[in-house]
Residue, then its C-alpha position, 0 to 999 in steps of 0.5 A: x883798200x879797206x884801209x884807205x876807206x876812211x880817207x876816202x869817205x872824209x874826201x866824198x863831200x868835197x868831190x860830191x860838191x865840186x860835181x855838183x858846182x860844174x853842172x849846167x844852170x837849171x832854167x827859170x820861168x813857169x813850172x808844174x809839178x805833181x807830188x806824192x806826199x806822206x803827212x804826219x798830224x800832230x794833233x792836241x789830245x791825241x796819243x797818236x800821230x796820224x799818217x794819211x797821204x795826199x797827192x798835191x799839183x804844185x805850180x809856180x814862177x821863178x823870177x830868176x835863180x833865186x826867187x820864185x812864188x809857188x801855189x798848191x792844191x792837193x787832195x787826200x788818197x788814204x786815210x788814217x784811224x785813231x781812238x778818241x774818247x773810247x770810239x775809233x774815228x777814221x781821219x782823211x785830209x780832204x784838201x790841202x792849199x797853200x801859197x809860198x815864197x820860194x828861195x833857191x840856193x844857186x849851189x848845184x844848179x845843173x843837176x840839182x838845186x835846193x830851196x826853201x819855203x815859207x808861206x801860208x797853208x790851209x788844210x781840212x780834214x774829215x773825220x768819221x766816227x761810229x757811235x755805237x747804240x743798242x741796235x746798230x750804230x750812228x755814223x757821224x761825220x765832221x770837219x776840222x780845218x787846220x791852217x798856219x804858217x808853213x816852212x820847209x825846204x827840198x831840192x829839185x833834182x835835173x833829169x833832163x832839161x825841163x824835167x826834175x825830180x822833186x824831194x822836200x820836207x815842209x812843215x805845213x802847220x804849226x799851232x794850238x789845233x795841230x801841226x801837219x808835216x810832210x814829206x814828198x816825192x814828185x816830178x816837175x816840168x819846166x814851160 
């Protein structure tokens, strides 16, 4: 048995692909989803990447099995801390919004359908810093915007006729002010 294992591993991708191709087609039309996302901020001048979490609602319409449009709106559910200029700062994502073109790949439509995303995202983060004084401290709060072109990919894995598990990676912004990467997991339902 163990001597056949390398040969079985070589056949596994072909067997998986044939199983996925033989499943029924996923419906097109409007959809609504909710995802939990782990963000990674790469900001210039920081010695540490920040890793807050957000929840976002995504809604869209798939015009056919290849092309769709999607919009997202999210809010932060956690924060992360960093040291800047010798002071401790708390960084939270206040909100994230974007619009995307979605190109689906019709290779495994019934069990799941991979897709590529491209579009534009705007995110706002709130930064809280405690400035120590001789007696006590002063809390300083400011907001910073990050925005830019976005791209990524993922897959909707069908759990039923109208319900799918969603997994994806997206680079929300990529520019001089910083980058935001996201890994997310969620559910979506078709109407």
